[in-house]
Structure formats: structure tokens, C-alpha cells
GUFISE-168141 format. One record per atom (N, C-alpha, C, CB): x, y, z; residue in one letter. Coordinates in steps of 0.001 Angstrom, whole numbers, plus 500000, padded with zeros to 6 digits. Glycine has a CB too. Layout:
! residues N
XYZA;...
! end
This chain:
! residues 226
420901697898515822M;420975697987517276M;420189696829517879M;420430699356517784M;420854695963518602S;420192694807519189S;419609695152520543S;421160693641519315S;418498694497520881A;417841694727522161A;418394693767523201A;416314694567522032A;418785694312524332Q;419266693501525432Q;418817694118526739Q;420795693363525389Q;418791693294527793C;418459693797529118C;419717694238529838C;417718692734529935C;419558695279530643E;420645695739531487E;420853694734532612E;420354697154532050E;422093694486532984K;422361693638534132K;422037694412535397K;423831693151534139K;421151693841536232V;420714694533537435V;421610694147538603V;419238694210537749V;422269695154539180N;423061694940540395N;422677696005541417N;424601694985540088N;423411696089542506S;423036696992543592S;423098698467543199S;423930696754544776S;423766698797542085T;423847700187541635T;422784700518540588T;425229700469541069T;422034699524540131S;421013699736539113S;419761700343539730S;420673698418538407S;419074701264539018P;417839701845539542P;416718700822539695P;417378702960538642P;416836699676539014A;415803698647539100A;416043697660540243A;415721697896537794A;417188697746540895Y;417595696743541885Y;416580696594543013Y;418949697108542466Y;416068697711543532E;415178697656544695E;413821697033544381E;414974699044545247E;413504696871543103F;412201696330542733F;412228694830542433F;411674697068541539F;413361694205542598G;413448692771542437G;413819692334541033G;412164692156542816G;414076691042540864P;414599690520539586P;413584690468538454P;415139689150539797P;412310690623538746K;411294690552537699K;411145691852536919K;409973690180538301K;411705692945537432L;411716694201536688L;413012694290535901L;411560695423537639L;412889694343534586K;414060694335533711K;414106695626532888K;414038693093532777K;415295696195532789L;415507697424532030L;416193697126530701L;416340698422532845L;415668697725529633L;416356697652528350L;417740698280528511L;415535698369527223L;418747697619527972R;420097698160528089R;420184699526527405R;421126697185527477R;420679700503528143S;420730701865527629S;421997702102526816S;420649702866528776S;421851702875525740N;422993703360524962N;422588704700524363N;423421702328523837N;423465705314523595D;423178706655523082D;421949706695522178D;424375707179522326D;421748705658521378Q;420584705641520490Q;419286705519521281Q;420696704488519488Q;419271704648522277V;418082704501523116V;417792705806523849V;418265703348524125V;418839706432524404R;418662707693525120R;418129708782524193R;419985708139525749R;418588708799522948E;418073709813522023E;416589709590521748E;418866709792520703E;416192708338521545L;414774708045521324L;413946708477522526L;414566706546521047L;414402708162523713Q;413687708564524923Q;413596710086525030Q;414378707990526164Q;414668710774524655T;414697712234524726T;413707712856523754T;416102712753524439T;413676712343522523I;412741712861521519I;411298712681521981I;412956712155520165I;410985711527522536L;409612711246522959L;409215712061524182L;409450709765523256L;410186712458524988R;409885713286526167R;409839714786525834R;410931713036527256R;410400715184524699D;410554716599524361D;409228717170523858D;411661716788523296D;408252717305524763N;406904717708524375N;406851719142523861N;405963717553525546N;407702720017524403V;407696721427523971V;408775721700522928V;407897722355525177V;409398720615522437R;410392720708521351R;411540721642521710R;409725721190520061R;412073721457522902T;413193722279523353T;414403722100522449T;413562721935524795T;414692720867522099V;415837720549521250V;415378720169519851V;416664719415521862V;414390719278519784H;413933718740518495H;412744719586518006H;413526717214518624H;413049720761517484R;412016721753517172R;411126721344516005R;412659723080516866R;411606720485515149N;410846720135513947N;410220718750514021N;411739720213512739N;409995718257515256T;409431716918515412T;407924716960515172T;409742716352516821T;407512716524514000S;406087716449513676S;405484715204514307S;405867716442512142S;404183715064514182R;403537713857514702R;404039712617513968R;402006713965514575R;404292712751512657T;404825711632511883T;406202711231512389T;404894711991510396T;407047712231512679D;408377711944513213D;408273711315514597D;409223713227513273D;407385711843515432F;407200711311516780F;406828709833516706F;406113712108517543F;405887709511515829K;405448708123515677K;406596707245515182K;404257708039514705K;407411707770514272F;408546707013513752F;409516706655514874F;409269707812512659F;409870707636515702Y;410812707381516795Y;410187706510517875Y;411290708698517402Y;408892706713518119A;408199705860519094A;408202704409518632A;406749706344519310A;407945704198517352D;407924702833516818D;409300702172516915D;407450702841515359D;410356702964516780R;411706702404516925R;411930701903518352R;412774703462516557R;411543702713519344L;411726702301520736L;410801701138521082L;411469703484521686L;409582701184520569I;408644700083520792I;409223698781520262I;407291700377520122I;409804698820519079R;410364697610518477R;411464697018519365R;410922697917517073R;412306697867519936L;413373697382520811L;412804696722522057L;414302698528521206L;411776697340522634V;411159696781523841V;410450695468523525V;410164697785524458V;409750695428522405I;409055694199522011I;410057693072521754I;408193694445520753I;411142693388521059E;412163692370520781E;412690691770522083E;413327692976519962E;412983692626523066E;413512692116524327E;412433691409525128E;414115693249525149E;411179691851525007S;410073691142525667S;409945689721525135S;408746691901525467S;410135689573523839L;410071688239523234L;411186687343523758L;410156688340521709L;412305687949524134N;413402687162524708N;413048686574526068N;414644688021524836N;411996687104526690Q;411565686587527987Q;410658685365527841Q;410843687678528770Q;410234685066526611L;409379683913526361L;410207682633526320L;408604684090525048L;409580681501526631P;410324680234526596P;410574679738525175P;409573679171527377P;411731679138524981F;412116678575523687F;412395677084523855F;413363679310523105F;412225676342522773D;412638674940522700D;413783674824521690D;411434674011522299D;414617673823521863T;415636673544520851T;415010672739519722T;416845672781521467T;415556672876518530C;415030672140517387C;416170671867516407C;413876672928516696C;415960670907515534M;416929670586514487M;416305670899513130M;417372669086514565M;417051671575512278V;416584671852510920V;417656671391509925V;416264673378510733V;417208671121508695M;418154670741507656M;418435671944506769M;417615669557506821M;419687672251506557T;420086673389505736T;420057673017504260T;421486673880506135T;420127674004503342P;420136673699501904P;421287672788501476P;420206674980501118P;422340672721502281T;423474671856501924T;423275670425502418T;424773672422502501T;422130670173503084G;421867668825503577G;422398668565504972G;422451667834502646G;422984669574505598N;423490669428506959N;422426669822507980N;424753670277507155N;422547669269509171Y;421619669614510239Y;422167670770511070Y;421350668395511132Y;421236671587511533Y;421592672749512362Y;420721672723513618Y;421401674105511570Y;421361672851514785K;420629672881516043K;420279674327516376K;421456672230517189K;418993674614516398G;418542675982516650G;417494676049517747G;417988676589515382G;416732677131517747T;415676677318518744T;414389677756518061T;416102678356519808T;413278677552518746K;411984678020518266K;411122678348519477K;411292676954517350K;410191679289519287Y;409258679617520368Y;408409678409520721Y;408358680799519971Y;408131678263521994Q;407117677293522392Q;405762677805521914Q;407122677061523945Q;404856676887521666R;403525677276521202R;402744677943522335R;402756676048520667R;401794678803521940G;400884679351522925G;401231680724523441G;400803678447524044G;401705681623522563N;401961682999522958N;400893683913522366N;403369683445522509N;400575684995523054C;399641685978522517C;399956687346523105C;398175685575522817C;399416688384522490G;399558689739522997G;398229690245523517G;400096690669521912G;398274691165524454V;397084691864524935V;397465693329525112V;396541691240526283V;396751694219524445S;397031695652524582S;395988696289525489S;397048696352523196S;396459697225526313I;395545698012527134I;395184699255526326I;396185698391528535I;393932699337525915V;393453700408525042V;393485701739525816V;392004700098524520V;393894702873525224R;394212702983523815R;395711703005523579R;393578704220523235R;396472703543524509S;397895703731524233S;398617702419523971S;398554704447525385S;398150701332524576G;398770700038524345G;398674699575522909G;398154699021525229G;397664700091522184E;397510699718520778E;398677700232519928E;396187700261520233E;399396701234520425A;400560701726519704A;401642700662519577A;401120702949520396A;401606699670520455M;402646698641520475M;402257697401519672M;402953698244521904M;401026697347519195E;400542696145518498E;401313695874517215E;399063696283518181E;401552696934516414Q;402228696710515137Q;403645696221515349Q;402236697984514305Q;404312696736516385G;405657696260516688G;405678694781516989G;406233697022517851G;404644694303517703L;404556692873517994L;404251692084516729L;403482692603519058L;403348692594515894R;403013691894514646R;404200691876513689R;401805692557513968R;405018692911513712D;406196692930512851D;407180691828513224D;406883694287512928D;407164691452514504C;408070690394514973C;407421689016514918C;408524690687516396C;406117688964515149C;405366687690515173C;404130687874514309C;404969687261516652C;404245687572513047R;403242687950512057R;401840687424512371R;403664687457510708R;401737686207512849S;400419685590513023S;399953685565514480S;400445684182512484S;400624686299515369I;400276686240516782I;398881686832517015I;401328686986517627I;398144686242517935R;396818686742518273R;396950687823519335R;395897685594518764R;396104688857519215I;396173689989520135I;394784690287520692I;396755691239519428I;394686690293522012G;393453690666522688G;393528692114523145G;393184689738523881G;392423692587523750K;392366693986524186K;391660694102525532K;391649694853523134K;392102695093526311I;391437695464527556I;391280696975527556I;392241694971528813I;390062697451527845L;389808698883527974L;389561699198529445L;388593699327527092L;390403700054530003V;390272700491531392V;390031701991531389V;391543700123532236V;388956702436532063E;388641703857532148E;388536704283533602E;387336704172531402E;388707705585533839S;388557706129535188S;387106706529535408S;389502707344535409S;386542706135536529D;385180706508536884D;385104708026537070D;384720705767538173D;384104708660536450S;384008710119536493S;383751710660537891S;382918710584535573S;383172709836538770D;382863710287540122D;383972709940541111D;381555709679540585D;384411708684541075T;385400708226542064T;386831708323541561T;385111706797542459T;386993708476540215H;388307708531539567H;389083707216539711H;389127709677540153H;388387706153540092E;389020704844540188E;388990704160538822E;388317703969541257E;390056703428538529A;390125702700537262A;389154701525537278A;391564702206536992A;388454701318536159R;387545700175536061R;387612699615534645R;386081700584536430R;387461698330534540V;387504697644533246V;386123697695532605V;387981696169533408V;386054698208531377V;384766698309530683V;384680697381529477V;384528699738530238V;385813696797529069Y;385794695900527909Y;387020695010527955Y;385747696699526575Y;386832693753527627A;387951692815527535A;387616691738526516A;388267692181528919A;388534691486525596K;388355690434524605K;389678689711524415K;387839691011523257K;389667688393524648F;390890687594524602F;390685686358523724F;391320687178526026F;391784685737523287P;391666684398522690P;390997683455523694P;393072683846522267P;390185682541523210H;389398681687524109H;390267680816525001H;388467680809523306H;391486680524524561D;392371679660525328D;393498680442526000D;392952678589524431D;393233681685526351I;394293682534526895I;394883681978528178I;393765683923527145I;394117681190528926A;394630680605530174A;395807679668529927A;393521679851530896A;395921679174528688D;396997678243528351D;398158678932527634D;396456677120527486D;398124680251527557R;399118680974526780R;400032681836527657R;398428681840525750R;401218682142527115K;402045683204527646K;401514684520527071K;403566682982527296K;401396685544527897V;400761686789527484V;401747687949527536V;399550687088528366V;401916688652526413L;402657689913526386L;401645691040526554L;403483690077525049L;401602691628527739L;400679692713528041L;401359694029527673L;400253692695529550L;400730694819526803M;401375696010526253M;400735697290526769M;401320695984524736M;401559698109527416Y;401097699404527929Y;402318700311528038Y;400362699256529327Y;402412701370527227P;403673702103527107P;404043703015528268P;403630702904525899P;403060703616528946I;403350704623529961I;402692704230531285I;402862706021529502I;403497704145532355M;402961703857533680M;403376704954534653M;403443702477534180M;402380705690535156S;402636706721536160S;402351706215537569S;401793707957535871S;401192705540537718T;400796705028539039T;400729703507539086T;399450705600539433T;400475702886537953G;400331701430537903G;398913700950538095G;401192700806538935G;397969701859538375N;396594701444538678N;395908700772537490N;395779702643539119N;396131701313536290T;395505700725535099T;396017699313534863T;395772701596533861T;397305699123535014V;397897697803534803V;397385696811535843V;399432697887534856V;397221697244537082I;396700696351538123I;395323695836537741I;396638697075539481I;394456696726537242K;393123696304536818K;393206695310535666K;392285697518536407K;394093695585534709A;394219694714533546A;394744693334533942A;395143695350532506A;395747693292534796V;396306692003535216V;395285691210536016V;397581692209536047V;394513691887536842N;393471691181537602N;392442690536536677N;392770692148538565N;392122691218535560V;391195690621534593V;391820689382533955V;390807691649533503V;393097689450533610L;393778688282533051L;393769687121534037L;395219688634532667L;394004687422535308K;394007686371536329K;392605685798536523K;394546686918537663K;391581686644536372E;390204686143536431E;389916685173535291E;389211687307536387E;390641685334534198H;390515684411533056H;391530683258533163H;390719685177531718H;392032683041534365R;392907681918534719R;394282681972534046R;392232680624534355R;394746683182533728V;396125683332533247V;397038683373534470V;396296684634532358V;398026682515534500A;398956682485535631A;399799683752535637A;399863681232535569A;400041684268536830E;400800685520536965E;402181685416536326E;400944685897538440E;402835684281536477D;404172684143535910D;404145683862534406D;404917683036536621D;402953683816533812N;402827683702532358N;402587685051531698N;401699682752532004N;402653686137532482I;402413687479531963I;403732688249531902I;401380688231532841I;403997688855530757I;405153689732530575I;404625691111530195I;406143689174529480I;404890692098531030L;404429693459530762L;405483694200529939L;404133694217532090L;405101694628528729S;405992695391527850S;405661696874527989S;405854694925526358S;406659697665528382N;406421699056528745N;407586699920528262N;406231699199530277N;407290701168527894L;408343702089527471L;408890702911528633L;407820703016526390L;407994703530529400F;408397704416530483F;407593704104531745F;408211705891530073F;408273703982532867T;407573703771534131T;408217704615535220T;407584702276534524T;407405704988536201T;407917705732537355T;408256704751538473T;406880706790537846T;409107705150539418P;409387704281540561P;408131703931541354P;410394704943541475P;407185704872541458I;405937704599542182I;405176703468541505I;405054705868542258I;405055703555540170A;404345702510539432A;405081701176539537A;404181702910537956A;406402701218539433A;407191699981539532A;406981699315540893A;408695700277539310A;406982700119541941Q;406780699575543282Q;405388698981543415Q;406996700660544343Q;404395699688542897T;403008699217542966T;402832697887542253T;402065700254542364T;403376697792541046I;403180696590540230I;403974695404540776I;403585696864538779I;405223695624541141T;406036694497541633T;405547693998542984T;407507694907541740T;404946694875543781T;404376694452545059T;403105693643544839T;404082695669545949T;402264694107543904A;400994693427543646A;401186692102542920A;400081694324542834A;402160692059542013F;402356690869541172F;403842690490541137F;401825691123539726F;404345689916542196P;405790689621542283P;406272688568541297P;406127689170543668P;405363687804540684L;405773686754539754L;405728687209538293L;404891685539539934L;405180688388538040M;405049688889536674M;406332689584536229M;403857689853536567M;406771689307535011T;407949689965534451T;407557691310533854T;408620689073533382T;408367692330534122I;408144693670533572I;409383694064532783I;407837694718534706I;409182694481531548L;410293694942530708L;410012696391530326L;410470694037529425L;410891697316530720T;410713698729530399T;412009699315529868T;410239699512531631T;411900700428529146S;413113701076528626S;413676702070529618S;412822701778527306S;412835702577530538E;413334703617531439E;412525703671532729E;413301704979530746E;413248703858533825L;412663704049535151L;413007705466535587L;413191702978536189L;411984706344535633Y;412240707762535925Y;411015708329536628Y;412563708575534615Y;411226709345537469H;410140709803538340H;409047710579537610H;410702710661539429H;409289710981536369I;408259711653535570I;408028710846534297I;408673713127535229I;406769710514534027A;406427709768532812A;405911710726531744A;405371708673533115A;406210710474530463P;405706711323529377P;404241711001529063P;406570711144528111P;403353711568529857N;401933711206529756N;401260711732528494N;401193711722530958N;401970712562527732H;401422713048526467H;401583712009525350H;402107714361526067H;402221710891525633F;402616709935524598F;401433709497523730F;403261708715525239F;400366709002524364G;399245708461523599G;398590709494522702G;398218707888524531G;398377710710523224Q;397766711763522414Q;398645712146521242Q;397482712985523263Q;399938712235521505K;400866712605520441K;400957711496519390K;402258712903521024K;401014710253519827Y;401165709130518906Y;399957709026517966Y;401346707816519691Y;398750709175518538F;397535709010517744F;397008710321517148F;396465708385518594F;397717711423517406G;397339712697516815G;396123713343517417G;397111712519515394G;395880713093518703T;394702713677519364T;395094714775520341T;393912712595520099T;396348715243520263D;396787716313521174D;396312717687520684D;398328716305521308D;
! end
């Protein structure tokens, strides 16, 4: 199953959020993966263990990561084949890295490493203040030259978008250009999509689904802390 983006037109649910919000093209396999991950009470998939949940989550993550990589810039190149003939192909431009928003974003790291074996990955930890309930950044570690890189920011579930706003602001404080950030996401709500696209109109967002309820149990289920 190849990863592709849905064509956004006036009938698409992503249309009102502008061209920077991209939806993974939906098909029966993608819908089944989304259904399994949302089925928290096992209405249909009664025997879904944590191992099975992680397996299906990793499949959807891989599709989103593959399509996120398609948003990166490529250069043309020439290679010589074993027969001595030249072949005109493509290669990634240098200077890409990943950044996961801890903890749920770490679920997407292996999918990125499976596609880009030697890619560098930074981390951002955002927590809610116990008194004000506002999101605040408590830890950030990036490659030293992140300002010169394209960044795949990984965060699987967006309900409000507040955590992502804090994370992107930290990247911008480290001189990462907004249009050099690609947000890789599995599930987002319209509220979160509106919040993020309004705050960062130049940032690309790639998600598998836009729906008014997000599966907020994802991180606990994936890491076995439910």
C-alpha cells in the first residue's frame, strides 16, 4: 500500500484550513487501521492486545512518515547501473532531521528511522502546569545545526493544538524557519487544525484523519501505561 496525499478541493474536509494541511489518501486499509486504533472498548476488535495495537499503530505511522518524507525537497542525480548505463534519479537534499514531542511523539521515531536509517532525531518535552493547566516546555534537545535543517516534527494526536504550538515556538526560537517544519500527525481535530494553521500558516501538516474526536488513549495504549 503506497502512501499518497488526498487531493484537496472544495468538498474535502481539509479545504477550509488551506493548502498546507494535507490528508493521507484514504482507502479501506487506512480506514481499518484508524478504526482499530480508535476502538478503545474493543467493540469490534475484541482481541486487540497491546502488541496488536502497537503493530497496527506502527503500520499507520509508517504510511504517514512515508508521505511526510514526500514533502521534503529532492534533487535530481545521475547514477551508473550495473550494466554501465546511466540512470536519472532523485535524492534527498542534505539537512533533514526529526523532532519528537515526548512522549507520544516517540512512537513515531522508529517509523522515521526505518525509512531514514541515519537521520538525527531531537526531542521536546511539553507538560501542562499543575496550577494553570497551560502547556510549557520543560526540555528540548536538538542537533546543533537545526536552524539549517528541514524538520519533521512528530506528534500523533492533536486535540487542541496547544502542545504543538509550544513545540513549534521553541523550534522558531532556535531559528528554524516555519516553512522548514513538517508536522507528521495521525489524528487531528478541526479545532486543532484551525489553531495550528492560523498560528503557523507556512508550516506543512500531514495527517491521516481530520475528525472532531481524537483517540487520546493512543499514547497510553501504545506504551502500555493504560
